[in-house]
C-alpha positions in Angstrom: 34.8 -76.1 41.3 36.6 -74.2 38.7 34.1 -75.4 36.1 31.1 -74.1 38.3 32.8 -70.7 38.8 33.4 -70.4 35.1 29.7 -71.2 34.4 28.6 -68.7 37.0 30.9 -66.0 35.5 29.6 -66.8 32.0 26.0 -66.7 33.2 26.6 -63.3 34.8 28.2 -62.0 31.6 25.3 -63.3 29.6 22.8 -61.7 31.9 24.7 -58.4 31.7 24.8 -58.7 28.0 21.1 -59.3 27.8 20.4 -56.3 30.0 22.6 -54.2 27.8 20.8 -55.5 24.6 17.4 -54.6 26.2 18.7 -51.2 27.2 20.1 -50.6 23.7 16.9 -51.7 22.1 14.9 -49.3 24.3 17.4 -46.5 23.7 17.3 -47.2 19.9 13.5 -47.1 20.0 13.5 -43.8 21.9 16.1 -42.4 19.5 14.1 -43.5 16.5 11.0 -42.0 17.9 12.8 -38.8 18.7 14.4 -38.7 15.2 10.9 -39.2 13.6 9.6 -36.3 15.8 12.6 -34.1 14.8 12.1 -34.9 11.1 8.4 -33.9 11.4 9.3 -30.7 13.2 12.0 -30.0 10.6 9.5 -30.5 7.8 7.0 -28.3 9.6 9.7 -25.6 10.2 10.7 -25.8 6.5 7.1 -25.4 5.5 6.6 -22.5 7.9 9.8 -20.9 6.7 8.6 -21.1 3.1 5.2 -19.8 4.1 6.7 -16.8 6.0 9.0 -16.0 3.1 6.0 -16.2 0.7 4.1 -13.9 3.0 6.9 -11.4 3.0 7.1 -11.5 -0.8 3.4 -11.5 -1.4 1.6 -8.5 -2.9 -1.4 -7.9 -5.2 0.1 -9.6 -8.2 0.8 -13.0 -6.6 -1.9 -13.1 -3.8 -5.3 -11.9 -2.9 -4.0 -8.8 -1.3 -5.5 -5.5 -2.7 -3.2 -3.1 -4.6 -3.5 -0.6 -1.8 -1.5 -2.9 0.5 1.6 -2.8 -1.8 2.8 0.4 -0.2 5.3 2.6 -1.9 7.4 -0.2 -3.5 4.9 -0.8 -6.3 5.8 -2.8 -9.3 5.5 -1.4 -12.8 1.9 -1.8 -14.0 1.5 -4.6 -16.5 -1.7 -6.0 -18.1 -3.0 -9.0 -16.2 -3.4 -10.9 -19.4 -1.4 -10.6 -22.6 -3.1 -8.6 -25.3 -3.7 -9.8 -28.8 -1.0 -9.2 -31.4 -3.4 -7.1 -33.5 -4.4 -4.8 -30.7 -2.9 -1.3 -30.5 -2.2 1.1 -27.7 -4.7 3.7 -26.6 -8.4 3.7 -27.2 -9.6 0.7 -29.1 -12.0 0.7 -32.1 -15.6 1.5 -31.1 -14.5 3.2 -27.8 -16.5 6.3 -27.1 -14.4 9.3 -26.1 -15.1 11.8 -23.3 -13.8 14.9 -25.1 -15.8 18.1 -24.8 -17.7 18.9 -27.9 -19.4 22.2 -28.9 -23.2 22.4 -28.5 -25.6 23.9 -30.9 -27.6 26.0 -28.4 -25.3 27.5 -25.7 -26.9 29.0 -22.6 -25.3 32.4 -23.1 -23.6 34.1 -26.1 -21.0 36.8 -26.0 -20.1 38.7 -29.2 -16.5 39.6 -29.8 -16.6 42.5 -32.3 -13.5 43.9 -33.9 -12.6 47.4 -32.9 -12.0 50.5 -35.2 -9.8 49.8 -38.2 -6.4 51.4 -38.3 -7.7 53.7 -41.1 -10.4 54.9 -38.7 -13.3 53.0 -40.2 -15.9 51.6 -37.7 -17.5 48.3 -38.7 -21.3 48.0 -39.0 -23.2 44.8 -38.3 -23.8 44.1 -42.0 -20.1 44.2 -42.7 -19.2 41.4 -40.2 -19.4 37.7 -40.6 -18.8 34.8 -38.1 -15.2 33.7 -38.2 -15.1 31.0 -35.5 -16.9 29.8 -32.4 -15.3 29.1 -29.0 -17.2 27.6 -26.0 -16.4 27.6 -22.3 -18.1 25.1 -20.1 -18.4 26.7 -16.7 -20.2 26.0 -13.4 -22.8 28.6 -12.6 -22.7 30.1 -9.0 -24.1 27.2 -6.9 -27.1 28.1 -4.8 -30.2 26.5 -3.3 -33.4 27.5 -4.9 -35.9 28.3 -2.2 -39.6 27.8 -3.0 -42.2 29.1 -0.6 -45.7 27.6 -0.5 -48.2 30.1 0.8 -51.2 28.3 2.1 -54.3 30.4 2.2 -57.6 29.8 4.1 -61.0 31.4 3.9 -64.5 31.1 5.4 -67.3 30.5 3.0 -69.8 33.4 3.0 -72.6 31.0 2.1 -72.3 28.1 4.6 -69.7 29.6 7.0 -67.3 26.6 6.7 -63.6 27.4 6.8 -61.5 26.0 3.9 -57.7 25.8 3.8 -55.4 25.1 0.9 -53.1 22.1 0.9 -49.3 22.0 0.3 -47.9 19.6 -2.3 -47.2 16.0 -1.1 -44.0 15.8 0.8 -44.0 19.4 2.0 -44.6 18.7 5.6 -42.6 21.3 7.6 -42.2 25.0 7.7 -38.6 24.6 6.5 -37.1 21.5 4.9 -34.7 20.3 2.2 -36.1 19.2 -1.1 -35.7 15.8 -2.8 -32.8 16.9 -5.0 -30.8 18.1 -2.0 -31.5 14.9 -0.1 -30.6 12.8 -3.2 -27.3 14.7 -3.4 -26.5 14.1 0.3 -27.2 10.4 -0.1 -25.1 10.2 -3.3 -22.2 11.9 -1.6 -22.4 9.7 1.5 -22.9 6.3 -0.1 -21.3 6.3 -3.5 -18.6 9.0 -3.0 -18.0 7.8 0.6 -18.0 11.2 2.2 -18.6 11.3 6.0 -21.4 13.4 7.4 -19.1 16.2 8.5 -17.6 16.5 5.1 -21.0 16.7 3.5 -21.9 19.4 6.0 -18.8 21.4 5.1 -19.5 21.0 1.3 -23.1 22.2 1.6 -22.0 25.2 3.7 -19.2 26.2 1.2 -21.3 25.7 -1.9 -24.8 26.8 -0.8 -24.2 28.6 2.5 -26.4 26.1 4.4 -24.6 23.4 6.6 -27.1 20.5 6.3 -27.7 18.7 9.6 -26.3 15.2 10.2 -29.8 14.0 11.1 -31.1 15.2 7.8 -28.4 13.2 5.9 -29.2 10.1 8.1 -33.0 10.4 7.6 -32.5 10.9 3.8 -30.5 7.6 3.7 -33.2 5.7 5.6 -36.0 7.1 3.3 -34.0 6.2 0.2 -33.4 2.7 1.6 -37.2 2.3 2.2 -38.1 3.6 -1.3 -35.6 1.2 -3.0 -37.2 -2.0 -1.5 -39.2 -2.7 -4.6 -36.2 -1.9 -6.8 -34.1 -4.3 -4.9 -36.7 -7.1 -5.6 -36.5 -6.3 -9.3 -32.7 -6.5 -9.2 -32.8 -9.9 -7.4 -35.3 -11.3 -9.9 -33.2 -10.1 -12.9 -30.0 -11.7 -11.6 -31.8 -15.0 -10.9 -32.8 -15.1 -14.5 -29.3 -14.6 -15.9 -27.3 -17.5 -17.5 -24.1 -16.3 -15.6 -23.8 -14.6 -12.3 -20.8 -13.7 -10.1 -20.5 -14.0 -6.4 -18.0 -12.7 -3.8 -17.8 -11.5 -0.2 -15.5 -9.3 1.9 -15.2 -8.4 5.5 -16.6 -5.2 6.9 -16.4 -3.7 10.4 -19.9 -3.1 11.9 -20.3 -1.8 15.4 -16.7 -2.9 16.2 -17.1 -6.5 15.0 -16.2 -8.3 11.8 -19.1 -9.1 9.6 -19.5 -9.7 5.8 -20.7 -7.9 2.7 -21.9 -10.4 0.0 -22.7 -9.7 -3.6 -24.4 -11.5 -6.5 -24.0 -9.6 -9.7 -24.4 -9.7 -13.5 -23.3 -7.3 -16.3 -26.5 -5.1 -15.7 -27.5 -5.7 -12.1 -25.8 -5.6 -8.7 -27.3 -7.1 -5.4 -25.5 -6.5 -2.1 -26.4 -7.6 1.4 -24.7 -7.8 4.8 -24.6 -10.8 7.1 -22.8 -11.8 10.3 -21.5 -14.9 8.6 -19.2 -15.5 5.6 -20.0 -19.1 4.6 -23.0 -21.3 4.3 -25.0 -19.5 6.9 -25.0 -16.4 4.7 -24.9 -17.9 1.3 -28.0 -20.1 2.0 -29.8 -17.5 4.1 -33.1 -15.8 3.2 -31.1 -12.7 2.1 -29.1 -14.6 -0.5 -30.6 -15.3 -4.0 -28.1 -18.1 -4.8 -30.5 -20.8 -3.4 -32.9 -19.8 -6.3 -30.2 -19.5 -9.0 -29.6 -22.4 -11.5 -27.1 -21.0 -14.0 -23.3 -20.6 -14.0 -21.9 -19.1 -10.8 -18.4 -17.6 -11.1 -16.6 -17.3 -7.8 -13.1 -17.6 -6.2 -13.4 -21.2 -5.0 -14.7 -20.5 -1.5 -15.8 -23.9 -0.3 -19.3 -22.8 0.9 -20.3 -22.0 -2.7 -19.8 -25.7 -3.7 -22.5 -26.7 -1.2 -24.9 -25.2 -3.7 -25.2 -28.4 -5.8 -28.2 -27.2 -7.9 -26.1 -24.8 -10.0 -23.0 -24.9 -12.2 -19.7 -23.6 -10.8 -16.8 -21.7 -12.5 -13.6 -20.7 -10.7 -12.0 -17.4 -11.2 -8.8 -17.9 -13.3 -7.2 -14.7 -12.0 -7.1 -16.2 -8.5 -5.5 -19.3 -9.7 -2.8 -17.4 -11.7 -1.9 -15.4 -8.6 -1.5 -18.5 -6.5 0.7 -20.1 -9.3 2.8 -16.9 -9.5 3.4 -17.1 -5.7 4.7 -20.7 -6.0 6.9 -19.7 -9.0 8.5 -16.7 -7.2 8.9 -18.2 -3.7 9.5 -21.8 -4.4 10.7 -21.9 -8.0 8.0 -24.4 -8.7 8.3 -26.0 -12.1 4.9 -27.5 -12.3 3.3 -24.2 -11.3 5.1 -22.4 -14.1 4.0 -25.0 -16.6 0.4 -24.9 -15.4 0.4 -21.1 -15.6 1.6 -21.1 -19.3 -0.9 -23.8 -20.0 -3.8 -21.9 -18.5 -2.9 -18.7 -20.3 -2.5 -20.6 -23.6 -6.1 -22.0 -23.2 -7.3 -18.5 -22.3 -5.8 -16.9 -25.5 -7.0 -19.8 -27.7 -10.0 -19.1 -29.9 -13.1 -20.8 -28.6 -13.7 -23.0 -31.6 -10.2 -24.3 -31.3 -10.7 -25.1 -27.6 -13.8 -27.2 -28.5 -11.9 -29.1 -31.2 -9.0 -29.8 -28.8 -11.0 -30.5 -25.7 -9.6 -34.0 -25.1 -6.1 -32.8 -25.5 -6.6 -29.8 -23.2 -8.1 -32.0 -20.5 -5.4 -34.7 -20.8 -2.6 -32.1 -20.5 -4.4 -30.6 -17.5 -4.3 -34.0 -15.8 -0.6 -34.6 -16.6 0.4 -31.2 -15.2 -1.6 -31.9 -12.0 0.0 -35.3 -11.7 3.4 -33.5 -11.8 2.3 -31.1 -9.2 1.0 -33.9 -7.0 4.4 -35.7 -7.1 6.4 -32.4 -6.6 4.5 -31.0 -3.6 5.3 -32.5 -0.2 2.6 -34.9 1.2 0.4 -33.9 4.1 2.3 -34.0 7.4 0.5 -35.4 10.5 1.6 -33.7 13.6 1.9 -36.2 16.5 -0.5 -35.5 19.3 -2.5 -33.0 17.3 -6.1 -33.6 16.2 -7.6 -32.5 12.9 -6.3 -32.5 9.3 -2.7 -33.1 8.4 -0.6 -30.0 7.7 -0.5 -29.1 4.0 1.5 -26.6 2.1 -0.1 -23.9 -0.1 1.2 -25.8 -3.2 -0.3 -29.1 -2.0 -3.7 -27.3 -1.3 -3.6 -25.7 -4.8 -2.8 -28.9 -6.7 -5.5 -30.9 -4.8 -8.0 -28.2 -5.5 -7.1 -28.2 -9.2 -7.6 -31.9 -9.3 -10.9 -32.0 -7.5 -12.4 -28.9 -9.2 -11.2 -29.6 -12.7 -14.6 -28.9 -14.4 -15.0 -25.6 -12.6 -11.5 -24.5 -13.5 -12.0 -25.3 -17.2 -15.6 -24.0 -17.3 -14.5 -20.9 -19.2 -12.7 -23.0 -21.9 -15.8 -24.9 -23.2 -18.7 -22.6 -22.3 -18.7 -19.3 -24.3 -20.9 -17.5 -21.8 -18.5 -18.2 -18.9 -15.8 -15.5 -18.3 -12.3 -16.3 -17.3 -12.3 -14.1 -14.1 -14.6 -13.0 -11.3 -13.6 -9.3 -11.8 -17.3 -8.2 -12.2 -18.1 -9.2 -8.6 -14.8 -7.9 -7.3 -15.4 -4.5 -8.9 -18.9 -4.3 -7.4 -17.6 -5.1 -3.9 -14.5 -3.0 -3.9 -16.2 0.4 -3.1 -17.0 -0.8 0.5 -13.2 -1.1 1.1 -12.8 2.6 0.2 -15.8 3.4 2.4 -14.1 1.7 5.3 -10.8 3.5 4.7 -12.6 6.8 5.0 -15.0 6.1 7.8 -13.3 3.1 9.5 -16.5 1.2 10.1 -20.3 1.2 10.1 -21.7 2.3 13.4 -24.8 0.0 13.2 -25.9 -3.0 11.3 -28.8 -1.0 9.9 -26.4 1.6 8.5 -24.6 -1.2 6.7 -27.8 -2.5 5.3 -28.7 1.0 4.0 -25.4 1.3 2.4 -25.7 -2.1 0.7 -29.1 -1.5 -0.9 -28.3 2.0 -2.1 -24.9 1.1 -3.5 -26.4 -1.9 -5.2 -29.0 0.4 -6.9 -26.3 3.0 -7.9 -24.1 0.3 -9.4 -27.2 -1.1 -11.3 -28.0 2.4 -12.6 -24.4 2.9 -13.8 -24.4 -0.4 -15.6 -27.6 0.6 -17.4 -26.0 3.9 -18.4 -28.5 5.9 -16.3 -27.8 9.2 -14.6 -27.3 8.2 -11.0 -28.3 11.6 -9.5 -31.5 11.8 -11.6 -32.5 8.3 -10.6 -31.9 9.0 -6.9 -34.0 12.2 -7.2 -36.9 10.2 -8.8 -36.5 7.5 -6.1 -37.4 10.1 -3.5 -40.5 10.8 -5.5 -41.4 7.1 -5.4 -40.3 5.7 -8.8 -37.1 5.1 -10.9 -36.1 3.3 -14.1 -36.6 -0.1 -12.5 -40.1 0.4 -11.1 -41.4 2.8 -13.7 
């Protein structure tokens, strides 16, 4: 009996022990699962903390934020890229100054004759000679020149038919503004970003006639229609270039976010608005990039890489800003090394780059390998669909690896520039326009702005007088159409 009781006690203890082992295994599994989740959450929180700190410390020098967002705590202005050792301060050799210079034939001449001498002698004209000339450049009193066209009629004494004179083409109303006044209103509204009310006030103060808002609006529409052929010329010229630049920026139109796109070259600017930012706009019938086969410089927006028929070059300034953000916010060593490497290639003479191409590419690969090992791997969030969470540093290093040829395009192709500043300068005026007027009321108004601003930018690049070209545009021709 004692032996049976002992066996029963041992069996109960063994069963209890087995139950405890099973409970401990379940508890251990749950704790491990919870620990893995906490580790993932901790990594995500760390990444979010780094991202939020970087966002607080970001400004125009280490991100894509515009300088206007820097506020009052602006840093001291430094050149984006180091200058050559041989360059000096101030205007460089060959730079044309803007200083006023005397003209040979002034509009008006005033004679400053000396008075009577202290001895009482009065000078005659023959006794005087020119000592010096001084010229004052002054605005004449502004006024509108009013031309009246008197249209006569008469009845022929022979056949009795009545004949009436005709006014010049474009003179259609009893009272109207001329082409020059309309061109000025369009220039002020589009290029100098003045609202209708400001233009009205300016016309009233200068000329005594407050131009109507409807006149300004109709002038813009007519200018837009007259520039249709000019826009086609601009598009064809850009398509024929070896290098073009592309960029896009958000604009508010009728209370919604839409996009202004540009394709530009050193002499021509094409702008268009579209409701989409990506492929829908870039490959639409408004875009010219589907017909372009040269080098396209852009800021690595993924939709541009879907254009497989052309050659891609990534803006080096964008990469430098991203690297600077990693250096300042995360003390990233690989980012610092890559920044120094990229600037050294940029400052290297082109012939030397070509000779050292293999060395440059191998060093590029080594630094990217360092970055790949240094940046945390993608984090998969349990229960969440989609791509794994990546840090900005991980995104950048993966982009540098996959887009190596586009990043180094400037290094081995003399026609490719280092930055996309040309497109950014051409698209920047619309941001000022929005700061003044907040948004475009209609999509058509945005289209009118885009075409006229593109023409004005093209005229400036070709060193044409913008006001004169707008005046002749109202007459039906300009320097692009002949």
